[in-house]
N, C-alpha and C positions, 0 to 999 in steps of 0.2 A: 662489383666488377673492377678489373685493372684496365687502365688505358693503354692499348697497344698502337693505336694510330688514331690520327685526327686529320681533318681536311687541312689544306694549305691555309686557308683563309683563318683558321682556328689554331694556327702555329705562330708563335712569336719567338724570335731569336735575338736575345740581347747578348752583344758582343762588346768587348773592350779589353785593355790591357790589364794585367794584374795591378791591383791598388788604383783603379780609375773610377770606382763608385759602382762597378758592376752589382756588388752584393747588396748594397742599399737599394739601388734601382730594382733588382731582382725580388727583394722582399717588398718593396712598394707594390710590384706586379702581384706578388703572392698574396697581398693584403686584399685583393679584389676577390669577392666571393666566387666568381666564376672561373678562377685560374687555378689550374693544376701546375705546380711549379716544380721544375727540374734544376737542380743547382749542379752545374758543372759536371754533367754525366759523362762527358768525353774525357775527363781525366781518369775514369774507371773503364772505359771502352777503347782500348788501344787499337789502331788501325794502321798497320805498317805500310799500307798501299796508298795511304794519303799523306803527302808531305806537308810539313807545317806551313810552307809557302807554296801556294798553287800557281803555276804560270798559265797564262791563257791558253798557250799551245797544248797543255795537258788536259784541258777541260773535257774533251770528248771521251778520252780513255778513262777518266774517273767518274763519269756520269753514273753508272751503276753503283759504284762504291759510295758515292755521295748520298744517294737515295737510301741505300741500306743503313748508312751511318746516321742519318736523320731519323729514320724509323727507330733506329736502336736508342737514340738519345730520347725520343718521345716515350718510348717504353721503359726507360732506364729508372726504375722505382728502387734504386739503391738507398741504403740508409743516409749516406752522405748526400744523395741527390734530392731525396724526398722527405728527409727528416730534419731539415734545418729549423731552428727556431727563430721567432716565435711561430706557434701553430694558430692559424686563423680559422674561423667557422667559414663553411663553404655552402653554396647553393645546392651542390650535388651530393650533400651528405646530410642525411637526417641527423637529429641530435643524438640518438644512440650510435650512429655511425661516426660521428664526430668524437665521441667519448671514447669509442673503440680505437679509432685511429690515433687518438692522443695517448691512449694507455699503451698500444703497441709501440708507438714511436718513442716515447719516454722510457719505456722498458728496455728497448733496445739501445737507446742512447746511454742508459745507466750501465747495462751490460758491456757496452762499447768502451766506457770510461774505465771499468773495473777489469776487463779482460787483459789490457795490456796489448792484445794483438789488433792495433789500429787498423791495418792495412785489411785484414779479413773481415773485420766487423763493418768497415765501411761499404763492403760488397753485399751484406745481408740485404735481402729484399723486403720492402715495406709494402703491404697491400694499399692500393689506392682507395678503397672503400668508396668507389663511386656508384651512386644509385643508377641502375641502368636506365630508369625512366627519365634521367636528367642527363644522361651522357652527352646529349647533343648541345648541351649548354656549356661544355667544357672547352676553355681555351688553354692549351698547353704553352707555357713559357719557359724556354730553355735558356739558361744563362751560361756563357762560355768565356773563358779568358784565353782560350787556345786558337781561336778561329778567325782572327783579323787577317792573317795570311791566306784564308780560305774562302773569304767572302764571295769572290767571283764563282767559285764552285757551288756554294749553297745557293746562291741567287739563281743559278741556272737549273739546280736540282729542284727547287720549289719556288718558282717565280711568283706564286700568290702569296707565299709566306712573308709576314712582316718582319723586317729586320731593323733593329735599333743598335747603332754604334754610339757608345758613349765615350766622350774624350775628356781626360782630366789634363790640367795645364802642366806643361813639362817641369815645372819647378816642383809641384806637389807631387807629380809621378815619380820623378828622379828621387826626391828626398825620401819618399815612402818605400820604394823599391830598396834604396841602400839601407835604410833602417830595418827592413825585413831580413835582408841577407845577414846584416850585423847580429840580429837576434835569433838567427837559425831558424826562421820561420818557414822557409822553403825546404823541400826535399833535397833540392840541389839549386845551386845559383841558376838564375834564368839564362837559358842559352841565347846570349845576346847576338850571337853570330848569325842567327836565322834571318835577321833583317837584311843581311847582305845577299840573300837570295832573291830579293826583289828587284824589279827593274829600276826601281827609284834609286836604289845604291849606285847603279851604273850612271843613272842621270847625274848624280852629284859627284861621281869620280871616286866613290869610296871603295876601296879595295879591301881585301882581308889583311894585307900587310899594313896598310895605313891604319885600319881599324884596331889591330893589335897594339899599335904604338900609342893609342889614346889612353887617357886615364879613365877610371870608372865613370866619373861624372859625365864625360864626353861620350863614352860608350853608351850609357843609358839614355842620354839625349838623342842620339842617333837612332837607337832602338824605338824611341817614342815617335820620332819623325817618320821613319821609313815605314813601319807597319801600319801607322795610322794613315799615312798618305795612300799606300797601297789599298787599304780597306775603303778609305773616301772615294778613290777613283773607281774601285770595283762597284760601289753602290750608287754612283753618281747618276746613272741613267735609269735607275730602278725605282718607278713610283712607289713601290711598297717598302722602300728603305728610308730611313731618316737618320740624322746625326744630331746628337744633343750633347752640350757641354755640362760636364759635372758642376761647374761654378754657377751656371744658370739654374740648375736643379736646385742647389744649395740655396741660392738668392730667393727663388720663388717657386718652392717645391709643388705647391698646389696647382699653380698655373701651368707648370711644365707638365705635371703628371696628368692634368686633365687633357692637354693636348696630346700626350702619348696615349692615353686611354681612348680618346676619340680616333686617333690614328689606327689603333687595333682593335677597335669595334668593342670596347669595354665601357662599362658605366662607371661614373664617379659615384662613391658610396661613402657612408659614415665610417665604415671599418678602415678604409684607406685614409680618410681625412685624420682619423684618430691616430693611426700609426705613424703618419708623417709628422704630426705635431709631437708626439712623444719621443720618437726616434731621432728628431733633429734638434732637440732642446734638452738633451739628457745631460745630467752632471755625474754620471757614473764614472768611476775610475777608468783612465784610459787603457784600452786593450786594442791589440793590433787588428783584431778581426771583429770588433764590436760594431754592430749596425746602430745601437744607441749611443749617440755622441752629440756634442755640441758641434753641428755641421758647419757653422760659420768659422768657429775656431779651428776645427779639423782642416777646413779649406786653406787657411792661412798659416798653418803650422810650419810649412816650409820656411817661412821667413825667420824662424827661430832654429831650424835644423841645418840649413845651409849657410856657409860662409859667404861673404860678399864676392870672394874670389870664385867660389863654386857657382854662384849666380851668373857671374859674368862669363864663365866657361860655357854654361848652357846657352846664354845669348849669343855668344860668339859662334857656337856650333850651329845654332839653329836659325841665325839671322837670314839666310837666303832660301830657307825652306818654305814650302807651301803651307804645311801645318802650322808653322809659327805665325802666319798671317791670320790665323783664326782667333789670335789673342792679342789684338791691337792695344787693349787696355793695360797689358803688361809690358809692352816695348820700352817702357821707362825704367824697368827693373834692371838692375839695381839702382835704387835712388840715393 
């Protein structure tokens, strides 16, 4: 059977900025045998009724759209969303079902690579292969890089849903985003001006005219601060939401993952332990979207990618922001 809906308590929403560690954290959750993982389904389910940044006064009128959108993401079994590698064994799939799922997924991925029609193939549907007898064990984990500005809306739509916001330090975030743009890894440059729709931009007196006069490093730094601060504020009173720093996940992935699994009602298991060990200590050649890497080296790569002047620009931009206070150990940068 295919999963179309699950209870709020069996839904986990992992949100963060692009290049903040969401993919690795998402695959760590996917390594849990009880998890059905949805990788960025919102990139394939456009909804013109929901703005990228939702103001509190619009929450009432967006309630119905938010409910429908979450249901669409839960059931969004697109190749891009459901067919990410590696493929893990699941408690809700028998061994024959696991082999069938793997064969279908890999066959579609090969076709996807050969077809040249990437956009169309991303939307091909992959069967979930969930045994109906074990459907009640399934926890759906949705990973999104578009939802920081909408956290208040999703909190209200599913108050029992677990939400995890992952933060990457601003140096690593800015360096990785700038590298991605230079490599042409994004369909288009990230719409940085969406951060100006937050009340936090008004708090810091940042107008569109001022923003346009800033250099790219400063714009990316503001984008990091404003959208993360909005998400943090939106989640602050929600007992079913938590914030995790990417650097803490890197430095002690087992402990942080155990805490997050406990928070979401999932069990620690050997498959996850093995995936964390292999994915965080890999010596594979560097690849922009690779989840297998030396995570400590990746964490500190910005020190080689950003000039001292760029590091100073980030510190100068963020020095008075609330988000920057979450990184006291970096306040001496550049040294």
